[in-house]
TIMAR-49301 format. One line per 4 residues: number of its first residue (from 0); their letters; for each residue z, y negated, x negated of N, C-alpha, C. Coordinates in steps of 0.1 Angstrom, whole numbers, always signed. Each point is the difference from the previous one (the first is absolute). Example, Ala and Ser with C-alpha at 12.3 -4.5 7.8 and 13.67 -1.06 7.14 Angstrom:
<nodes>
0) as) +78 +57 -132 +0 -12 +9 +0 -12 -9; -7 -11 +4 +0 -11 -9 +8 -11 +8 $
</nodes>
This chain:
<nodes>
0) mgsv) +647 -232 +544 -16 -1 +0 -2 -15 -3; -11 -1 -9 -6 -12 +2 +10 -10 -9; +14 +4 -7 +9 -14 -4 -9 -9 -10; -9 +9 -4 -7 -13 -13 -10 -11 +8 $
4) vart) -5 +11 +6 -11 -11 +9 +9 -10 +10; +10 +3 +6 +11 -7 +7 +5 -9 -10; +9 +0 -11 +3 -11 -10 -12 -12 +0; -8 +9 -2 -10 -11 -4 -11 -10 +11 $
8) felv) +9 +8 +13 -5 -10 +11 +11 -13 +0; +13 +9 +0 +10 -13 +1 -3 -9 -13; -3 +1 -10 -2 -10 -12 -12 -9 +8; -8 +5 -1 -14 -7 +7 +6 -13 +12 $
12) lrvl) +9 +5 +5 +4 -7 +12 +8 -11 -4; +4 +6 -10 +10 -10 -6 -3 -11 -8; -15 +1 -9 -9 -3 -6 -2 -18 +9; -6 +11 +13 -9 -8 +7 +9 -12 +13 $
16) gips) +15 +2 -2 +9 -8 +3 +7 +4 +13; -2 +14 +5 +0 +4 +12 +13 +9 -2; +13 -4 +5 +11 +5 +3 +5 +11 +11; -4 -5 +6 -3 +13 +13 -14 +0 +5 $
20) vvis) -2 +12 +11 -15 +3 +6 +4 +4 +14; -6 -1 +10 +1 +6 +12 -12 +9 +2; +4 +12 +5 -11 +8 +2 -2 +4 +15; -12 -1 +8 -1 -2 +10 -4 +15 +6 $
24) skmf) +10 -2 +14 -1 +13 +7 -12 +8 +1; -12 -7 -2 -11 +9 +1 -4 +6 -10; +0 -9 -16 +0 +6 -9 +9 +11 -5; +11 +0 +7 +11 +9 -4 -4 +13 +10 $
28) kyip) -7 +3 +12 -4 +12 +7 -6 +6 -9; -10 -8 -9 -13 +6 -5 +4 +11 -14; +13 -4 -3 +6 +7 -18 +7 +17 +8; -5 +5 -9 +6 +14 +3 +13 -2 -1 $
32) refr) +4 +11 +10 +16 +6 -2 +5 +0 -16; -9 +9 -5 +6 -2 -15 +3 -7 -7; -5 -12 +3 +0 -14 -8 +10 -7 +8; +9 +3 +9 +7 -7 +8 +13 +3 -4 $
36) rssy) +2 +12 -10 +14 +4 +0 +11 -8 -12; -7 -11 -10 +5 -7 -10 -6 -16 +3; +4 -8 -6 -3 -14 -2 -13 +6 -12; +4 +4 -11 -14 +4 -9 -12 +5 +7 $
40) slvh) +1 +11 +9 -8 +6 +0 -7 -7 +13; +4 -7 +6 -6 -10 +12 -11 -6 -9; +7 -12 -8 -4 -8 -11 -14 +9 -7; +3 +9 -8 -12 +8 -3 -10 -3 +6 $
44) yltn) +2 +8 +14 -11 +4 +8 -8 -17 +8; +12 -10 -1 -6 -13 +0 -10 -6 -9; +4 +3 -14 -9 -4 -10 -14 +5 +2; -1 +12 +6 -13 +6 -7 -7 -4 +13 $
48) tlls) +9 -6 +14 -9 -6 +11 -4 -14 -4; +5 -7 -7 -1 -16 -7 -12 +5 -7; -4 +8 -10 -9 +4 -12 -9 -2 +8; -3 +7 +11 -10 +9 +5 -5 -12 +10 $
52) gral) +8 -8 +7 -4 -8 +6 +6 +1 +18; +8 +11 -1 -2 +4 +12 +9 -8 +7; +10 -6 -9 +13 -8 +6 -3 -15 -9; +7 -10 +8 -1 -13 -6 +10 -3 -4 $
56) lcrg) +7 -9 -9 +8 -6 -5 +1 -12 +3; +5 -9 +12 +0 -11 +3 +14 -12 -3; -4 -9 +6 +6 -13 -3 +2 -5 +14; +9 +0 +6 +3 -12 +15 +15 +4 +2 $
60) sfeg) +1 +0 +12 +15 -3 +4 +1 +16 +12; +9 +9 -8 +5 +10 +3 +14 +4 +2; +6 +11 +8 +13 +3 +2 +2 +17 +2; +9 +2 -7 +5 +14 +1 +11 +3 -2 $
64) ilag) +3 +14 +0 +15 +3 -4 +0 +9 -12; +10 -3 -7 +5 +7 -13 -9 +17 +2; -4 +2 -9 -8 +17 +2 +8 +7 -14; -4 -7 -13 +4 +4 -9 -3 -9 -13 $
68) rige) +7 +4 -14 -3 -9 -10 -7 +9 -10; -11 -8 -11 +0 +6 -12 +3 -12 -15; +10 -2 -2 +6 -4 -9 -1 -15 +8; +1 -11 -3 +2 -10 +6 -12 -3 +16 $
72) lkll) -10 +4 +1 -6 +0 +12 +7 +6 +9; -6 -5 +15 +5 +2 +15 -6 +6 +2; -3 +12 +12 -12 +6 +2 +5 -4 +18; -3 -4 +5 -2 -4 +14 -10 +8 +10 $
76) ldir) +7 +2 +14 -6 +6 +13 -2 -10 +8; -8 -7 +9 +0 -5 +7 +3 +7 +15; +9 +14 +2 +1 +1 +13 +12 -10 +1; +8 -14 -4 +12 -4 +7 -5 -12 -15 $
80) kvwk) +6 -13 +9 -3 -12 -6 +15 -7 -8; +5 +7 -9 +10 +1 -7 +1 -12 -11; -11 +4 -16 -5 -12 -7 -14 -2 +1; +2 -11 -8 -13 -10 +0 -5 +8 -13 $
84) sdya) -15 -3 +1 -8 +1 -14 -12 -6 -2; -6 -4 -5 -9 -8 -2 -16 +9 -4; +5 +16 +2 -9 +6 -9 -1 +13 +15; -13 +9 -4 +3 +10 +5 -14 +10 -1 $
88) ivhr) +2 +13 +1 -13 +10 +0 +0 +3 +15; -15 -4 +1 -2 +6 +13 -13 +8 +1; -5 +6 +8 -10 +10 -3 -13 -12 +3; -11 +5 -7 -13 -7 +0 -6 -8 +12 $
92) sekd) +6 +7 +13 -9 -4 +11 +11 -9 +7; +12 -6 -12 +9 -6 +10 -3 -15 -8; -10 -5 -9 -4 -9 -7 +4 -12 +10; -1 -5 +9 +3 -9 +8 +16 -5 +0 $
96) acre) +9 +9 -8 +12 -7 +2 +4 -5 -16; -12 +0 -8 +1 -2 -13 -6 -15 +0; +7 -13 -8 -2 -11 -6 -9 -1 -8; +3 +13 -11 -6 -1 -15 +2 +18 -2 $
100) ilnk) -10 -1 -7 -1 +17 -6 +0 +2 -11; +9 +10 -7 +3 -3 -9 -4 +12 -14; -7 +6 +8 -3 +15 -5 -4 -1 -12; -8 -12 -3 -6 +4 -15 +6 -10 -8 $
104) efet) +9 -6 +0 +15 -6 -11 +7 +13 +3; +4 +9 +9 +6 +14 -4 -9 +9 -6; -13 +0 -2 -7 +13 -8 +0 -6 -14; -1 -14 -2 -2 -6 -10 +10 +2 -12 $
108) vfle) +16 -1 +7 +10 +0 -6 +4 +18 +0; -2 +6 +9 +1 +16 -4 -7 +4 -10; -14 -6 +0 -6 +10 -10 +4 -5 -14; +7 -12 -3 +5 -4 -15 +14 +6 -2 $
112) aysp) +7 +2 +15 +11 +10 -5 -1 +14 -1; -11 +7 +9 +4 +16 +0 -11 +4 -11; +10 +11 -8 -11 +9 -8 -8 +15 +10; -11 -1 -1 -8 +6 +7 -1 +16 -6 $
116) tpli) +15 +6 -9 -2 +12 -7 +16 +12 +9; -6 +9 +3 -13 +9 -5 -16 -4 +7; -9 -1 -6 -10 -6 +6 -9 +13 +3; -3 +2 +12 -9 +14 +5 -13 -8 -1 $
120) aidf) -7 +6 -10 -14 -3 +1 -14 +11 -1; -7 -2 +13 -6 +6 +5 -17 +1 -1; -5 +5 -9 -13 -2 -7 -12 +6 +6; -6 -11 +12 -12 +6 +0 -15 +0 -5 $
124) slwe) +0 +2 -14 -11 -4 -6 -7 +18 +5; +0 +9 +4 -8 +14 +6 -2 -1 +10; +0 -12 +8 +2 -2 +17 -15 +6 +3; -7 -1 -6 -14 +2 +4 -2 +11 -2 $
128) lhse) +7 +11 -3 +1 +17 +5 +2 +3 +11; +7 -5 +6 +6 +4 +11 -10 +3 +11; +1 +11 +14 -7 +0 +10 +5 -11 +9; -8 +3 +11 +11 -11 +15 +8 +4 +0 $
132) kesn) +0 +15 -1 +18 +3 +8 +9 +0 -12; -6 +2 -11 +15 -4 -10 +2 -13 -1; -9 -9 -1 +0 -16 +2 +12 -2 +12; -3 +8 +12 +8 -3 +8 +11 +6 +1 $
136) ellv) +7 +12 -10 +14 +3 -1 +5 -7 -9; -10 -11 -11 +6 -4 -10 +11 -11 +6; -9 -9 +9 +2 -10 +12 +11 +1 +3; +3 +14 +12 +13 +8 +4 +16 -5 -13 $
140) qlva) -7 +5 -9 +8 +2 -14 +12 -15 -1; -13 -6 -2 +3 -18 -3 +9 -1 +10; -4 +2 +13 +7 -11 +8 +17 +8 -2; -1 +14 +1 +15 +2 -2 +5 +0 -12 $
144) llnt) -2 +0 -13 +2 -4 -11 +5 -16 -2; -5 -11 +7 +7 -15 +4 +15 +4 +6; -2 +7 +14 +13 +4 +6 +9 +4 -4; +0 +11 -13 +5 +6 -5 +6 -13 -12 $
148) vrry) -8 -8 -11 +5 -8 -6 +10 -8 +6; -2 -8 +13 +7 -7 +5 +15 +4 +7; +1 +14 -4 +13 +5 +5 +8 -2 -13; -5 -3 -13 +8 -3 -15 -4 -10 -4 $
152) ltdl) -13 -5 +0 -1 -12 -8 -8 -12 +9; -10 -6 -3 -10 -8 +6 -17 +1 -3; -3 -4 +7 -15 +4 +1 -8 -4 -18; +8 -10 -9 -2 -8 -6 +1 +7 -13 $
156) nvaf) +6 +14 +4 +4 +13 -11 -13 +7 +3; -11 -2 +5 -13 +5 +0 -14 -6 -4; -7 +3 -9 -8 -3 -3 -13 +10 +4; -11 -5 +5 -10 +6 +2 -13 -4 -10 $
160) vsmp) -3 +10 -10 -10 -1 -11 -11 +8 +4; -10 -11 -1 -18 +1 -1 +1 +3 +17; +5 -8 +9 -1 +8 +14 -13 -7 +6; -6 +11 +8 -14 -5 +5 -1 -11 +9 $
164) iele) -4 -12 +3 +0 -7 +12 +0 +10 +12; -5 +10 +7 -3 +3 +11 +16 +9 +1; +5 +5 -9 +14 +4 +1 +11 -5 +2; -3 -15 -5 +9 -11 +1 -1 -5 +11 $
168) rrlr) -8 -3 +11 -4 -5 +10 +8 +13 +9; -4 +12 +0 +1 +9 +8 +17 -3 +3; +6 +3 -15 +15 -1 -1 +7 -7 +8; -4 -13 -2 +4 -13 +7 -2 -3 +15 $
172) tive) -11 +7 +3 +2 +5 +18 +10 +9 +3; +7 +7 -5 +9 +8 +3 +13 -6 -1; +4 -3 -12 +14 -5 -5 -2 -15 -7; +3 -13 -1 +4 -7 -6 +11 -1 -11 $
176) hraw) -7 -5 -10 +10 +6 -12 +0 -12 -11; +7 +1 -9 -2 -8 -17 -1 +5 -12; -3 +13 +1 -4 +6 -12 -11 -8 -9; +1 +5 -10 -9 -11 -9 -14 +10 +0 $
180) ives) -10 -8 +2 -12 +6 +0 -6 -6 -15; -5 +10 -8 +1 -7 -15 -18 +8 -4; -3 -7 -8 -17 +5 -4 +2 +12 -9; +7 -2 -9 +1 +9 -11 +13 +1 -6 $
184) vndv) +3 +6 -13 +12 +4 -6 +6 -11 -6; -7 -7 -7 +2 -15 -8 +6 -10 +13; -1 +3 +12 +6 -6 +13 +18 +3 -4; -1 +18 +5 +11 +3 -5 +14 -2 -14 $
188) mrll) -15 -2 -6 +9 -5 -14 +8 -14 +1; -7 -9 +7 +4 -12 +0 +11 +0 +12; +2 +11 +13 +10 -3 +5 +15 +5 -9; -4 +9 -9 +10 +5 -4 +6 -3 -12 $
192) gskf) -13 -7 -7 +5 +3 -14 +2 +6 -10; +13 -4 -6 +2 +9 -10 +9 +15 +7; +0 -3 +11 +6 +13 +4 -13 +10 +5; -9 -7 +3 -12 +10 -2 -3 +13 -9 $
196) hegi) +4 -2 -10 +1 +15 -10 +13 +6 +4; +10 -1 +7 +9 +6 +7 -5 +16 +12; -14 -5 +3 -2 +11 +11 -3 +11 -1; -4 +9 +9 -4 +14 -2 -16 +0 +13 $
200) vldp) -6 +10 -5 -11 +7 +8 +11 +13 +4; -4 -3 +16 +1 +13 +2 -15 +13 +2; +3 +10 -3 -12 +8 -2 +2 +14 +3; +2 +6 +6 -1 +13 +4 -4 +13 -11 $
204) yaee) -11 -4 -8 -1 +4 -15 +3 -2 -8; +11 -9 +0 +6 -4 -16 +8 +11 -2; +0 -5 -16 +8 +19 -2 +17 -8 -2; +3 -11 +1 +16 -2 -4 +1 -1 +16 $
208) rlde) +14 +3 +2 +3 +1 +15 +12 -11 +3; +3 -7 +10 +0 -10 +2 +23 +1 +3; +6 -5 -1 +15 +1 +0 +5 -16 +2; +12 +4 +6 +7 -12 +7 +2 -14 -10 $
212) hvvr) +2 +5 -10 -3 -13 -13 -8 -8 +3; -15 +7 -1 -10 -5 -2 -2 -10 +16; +0 +6 +11 +0 -5 +10 +11 -12 -2; +12 -4 -3 +9 -5 +2 -2 -13 -11 $
216) gssm) -4 +7 -9 -4 -11 -11 -14 -11 -3; -7 +7 +11 -15 -7 -1 -6 -10 +6; -5 -8 -1 -3 -13 +5 -13 -1 +12; -6 +12 -2 -14 +2 +7 -3 +11 +1 $
220) wvlg) -2 +4 +14 -7 +15 +0 -13 -2 +5; -12 +6 -3 -12 +0 +1 -4 +16 +4; -7 -4 +14 -7 +10 +6 -14 -2 +1; -8 +14 -1 -14 -4 +0 -2 +1 +23 $
224) gvvd) -6 -15 +0 -5 +0 +15 -9 +11 +4; +4 +15 +1 -11 +7 +2 +5 +13 +10; -10 +1 +7 +7 +14 +10 -15 +11 -4; +7 +8 -1 -12 +14 -2 -2 +13 +9 $
228) deyp) +8 -6 +11 +0 +15 +10 -19 +6 +6; -9 -5 -2 -14 +2 +1 -4 +7 -14; -1 -8 -9 -9 +2 -12 +14 +2 -9; +5 +9 -9 +8 +1 -11 -1 -12 -10 $
232) rpya) +7 -11 -3 -4 -4 -13 +14 +3 -11; -1 +10 -7 +15 +2 -9 +3 -10 -8; -7 -8 -4 -2 -7 -13 -2 -19 +0; +5 +2 +18 -4 -16 +1 +10 -9 -5 $
236) tyti) +12 +3 -2 +11 -9 -3 -1 +0 -17; -4 +12 -5 -3 +2 -12 -13 -10 -8; -9 -5 +15 -14 -6 -7 +11 -16 -1; +5 +0 +10 +3 -16 +3 +9 +1 -11 $
240) hklf) +10 +8 -9 +11 -3 -10 -11 -7 -8; -9 +13 -3 -10 -7 -14 -9 -14 -4; +0 -2 +14 -9 -8 -2 +7 -17 +5; +12 +0 +9 +7 -9 -2 +18 -1 -5 $
244) yrel) +1 +11 -4 +18 -2 +0 +3 +14 -12; -9 -2 -9 +3 +7 -10 +12 +0 -7; +5 -12 -1 +9 -3 -7 +18 -1 +3; -5 +9 +13 +16 +4 +8 -7 +14 +2 $
248) prrv) +18 +5 +1 +0 +15 -1 -5 +7 +12; -3 +12 +2 -3 +5 +11 +8 +11 +3; +5 +1 +14 +13 +9 +4 +1 +9 +11; +2 +15 +0 -3 +4 +12 +13 +2 +7 $
252) lmfq) +0 +3 +11 +7 +0 +13 -1 +18 +3; +15 +2 -2 +2 +18 +2 +12 +0 +2; -2 +13 +6 +14 +4 +11 +4 +18 -8; +9 -3 -3 +5 +16 -9 -10 +3 -7 $
256) gsvv) -5 -6 -7 -11 +8 -12 -20 -5 +5; +3 -1 +14 -18 +0 +6 -1 -10 +7; -8 -6 +1 -12 -8 +7 +2 +6 +17; -3 +11 +0 -2 +6 +14 +7 -7 +12 $
260) gvpn) -2 -1 +6 +7 -4 +15 +4 -13 -3; -2 -8 -9 +7 -14 -7 -9 -6 +10; +6 -12 +8 -9 -7 +7 -10 -11 -8; -12 -2 +5 -13 -6 -5 -2 -13 +7 $
264) rink) +5 -3 +10 -4 -9 +9 +5 -13 -8; -6 -11 -1 +3 -10 -9 +12 -3 +5; +0 -5 +14 +14 -8 +5 +10 +15 -4; -1 +11 -2 +11 +11 +1 +6 -2 -14 $
268) vvev) -13 -4 -13 +7 +3 -11 +6 -12 +0; -2 -10 +3 +8 -14 -2 +13 +4 +5; +2 +4 +14 +13 +4 +6 +5 +4 -10; -7 +10 -4 +13 +14 -13 +5 -13 -12 $
272) llmt) -7 -10 -2 +8 -8 -14 +7 -10 +8; -4 -5 +9 +10 -9 +8 +14 +3 +3; +0 +14 +5 +17 +5 +5 +4 +3 -11; -9 +9 -14 +10 +2 -13 +3 -15 -6 $
276) rfdg) -9 -9 +2 +6 -13 -8 +14 -8 +8; -3 +1 +12 +11 -10 +10 +11 +11 +5; -5 +11 +3 +11 +7 +12 +10 +8 -14; -2 +2 -7 +4 +6 -14 +4 +16 +6 $
280) isle) -7 +6 +2 -7 +14 +2 -5 +2 -15; -3 +15 -4 -7 +4 -9 -17 +1 +7; -10 +1 -12 -13 -1 +5 -6 +10 +6; +7 +15 -5 +0 +11 +11 +5 -3 +11 $
284) eail) +10 -3 +1 +3 -1 +20 -8 -10 +6; -3 -10 -12 -10 -11 +12 -14 +13 +3; -5 +5 -8 -12 +6 +0 +3 +3 +16; +9 +14 -2 +2 +7 +12 +0 -6 +9 $
288) rcms) +9 -7 +2 +2 -9 +12 -11 -9 +7; -10 +2 -13 -16 -4 +7 -10 +11 +2; +6 +9 -1 -15 +10 +2 +2 +6 +14; -10 -2 +7 -3 +5 +13 +4 +13 +0 $
292) tqdr) -1 +4 +11 +5 +17 +5 -12 +8 -7; -13 -6 +2 -14 +9 -7 +1 -3 -14; +5 -9 -7 +4 -2 -17 +7 +8 +0; +15 +7 +10 +9 +8 -8 -6 +11 -3 $
296) ivrl) -8 +6 +16 -6 +16 +0 -9 +0 -11; -11 -8 -2 -7 +1 -11 +6 +3 -12; +13 -7 -4 +7 +2 -15 +8 +16 +5; +3 +2 +11 +8 +12 +1 -12 +14 +1 $
300) mhei) -11 -2 +1 -10 +9 -3 -6 +4 -10; +0 -14 -12 +1 +0 -15 +8 +7 -3; +15 +0 -2 +5 +5 -3 +2 +16 +3; -6 +0 +9 +1 +18 +4 -15 +4 -10 $
304) qrrf) -6 -4 +3 -17 +4 -13 +9 -2 -14; +5 -9 -2 +8 +4 -19 +8 +5 -3; +5 +4 +11 +12 +11 -5 -5 +15 +3; -9 +0 +11 +0 +15 +9 -14 +0 +0 $
308) gktr) -9 -5 -11 -16 -1 +5 -4 +13 -8; +7 +7 -12 -6 +10 -6 +2 +14 +12; +15 +0 +4 +4 +12 +9 -7 -1 +9; +2 -12 +11 +1 -2 +13 +11 +8 +10 $
312) kvsm) +11 -1 -7 +8 +5 +3 +15 -10 +0; +5 -6 +11 +6 -11 +2 +16 +1 +3; +5 -7 -10 +13 +3 +8 +6 -9 +9; +4 +1 +12 +7 -11 +8 +9 -9 -1 $
316) qivk) +8 +9 -8 +14 -7 -3 -4 -14 -9; -11 +5 -8 -7 -13 -11 -5 -10 +9; -8 +7 +10 -8 -10 +6 +10 -13 +10; +13 +8 +4 +9 -4 +9 +6 -11 -8 $
320) elak) +7 +0 -12 -1 -8 -12 -4 -9 -4; -16 +3 +2 -13 -12 -7 -1 -9 +18; +3 +6 +13 -4 -8 +11 +12 -9 +2; +15 +3 -2 +12 -6 -2 -3 -8 -9 $
324) tfgl) -6 -3 -13 -2 -13 -5 -10 -9 +4; -9 +4 +6 -9 -9 +5 +5 -2 +11; +7 +3 +9 +6 -3 +13 -8 +8 +8; -5 +8 -1 -7 +8 +12 +8 +9 +10 $
328) sdsa) -5 +6 +11 +6 +7 +8 -6 +11 +1; +7 +8 +9 -6 +11 -4 -16 +4 +12; -1 -8 +9 -10 +1 +3 -14 -7 -7; +1 -9 -9 -8 -5 -14 +2 +15 -8 $
332) idlv) +5 +8 -2 +2 +14 -11 -11 +6 +11; +4 +2 +10 -9 +13 +10 -14 -8 -2; -4 -12 +0 -18 -5 +0 -2 +2 -12; +9 -3 -9 -8 +6 -15 -1 +9 -2 $
336) rkkm) +8 +15 +5 -6 +16 +1 -10 -1 +7; -6 -5 +12 -9 +0 +3 -13 -6 -10; +0 -10 -4 -6 -3 -6 -2 +7 -15; +6 +7 -4 -1 +14 -12 +0 +9 +4 $
340) phfe) -7 +6 +8 +1 +15 +7 -5 +11 -15; -5 -6 -9 -4 +11 -10 +17 +1 -9; +7 -6 +4 +13 +5 -9 +13 +0 +13; +10 +12 -10 +5 +6 +9 +17 -2 -5 $
344) fl) +4 -4 +11 +10 -8 -1 +15 +7 +8; +8 +4 -13 +15 +11 +1 +11 -1 +1 $
</nodes>
């Protein structure tokens, strides 16, 4: 987890002349357990906290015990006074412990060293079409998106394009972040340079199916910042593509030849892509892992309708095989049968 991020962190501190850094006990308590498993995952988390301003890189007088290494960089914890260091990463509430705060210097060097690919670009050009309920749901998805991306990359891998001021303000009241806020696709092109043309647009109505090769080789994934729970907008992403990303190919996310049951929440779509790219699993396995129970039930009902819709006589053996493929229990099959009263299950 986060090896590229962690190696960049080590490089940045080396450029800044920092051979060791103490992590304060208070800061350590805020680090989730999943990020404490290795020096790399620990530093991955600290990188995102520094970029978002939730942690401070300080110059001062500190002491700690050796807890890990990344390259030549020593990571110390201040639970015991064994090694001395002139630098520490502390929680922002511990500002008084710092003689000098180096967050700006850290970010400047990090931006020069870190490549923001794959870039996850969320385009809000159709924001005005949302109802209040849909805009609230979109906000929830964006918070979940940032948390998902941080497991693999950094906030710098996210660009919010044409984001309305209202939405930007509401998002920052919920989660502090360092994602790019850019006015137009031209700013995205400046971020990526020539790699912009290696990007793709995710569109559920695209003709070409997305595959692992494209996921792992593309420089950018563009998604429409659209929620259509109340008012269906089937060609919203297509419209965004035609207006601003015409030169990029469109791809559709499918599971076993169909979009039915495939997660469509922004954070879940991105999670599928990140799992495929960084966890070494197939695209379909990633989709299956991200499907909710309801998604799986909807897909099973679709398969029953597709296979047995004409006769309405359903083979339970095939249903059980499909349910096993979708990771559904017998109780879920019973629920499906109740939802399809006009079908005879044999």
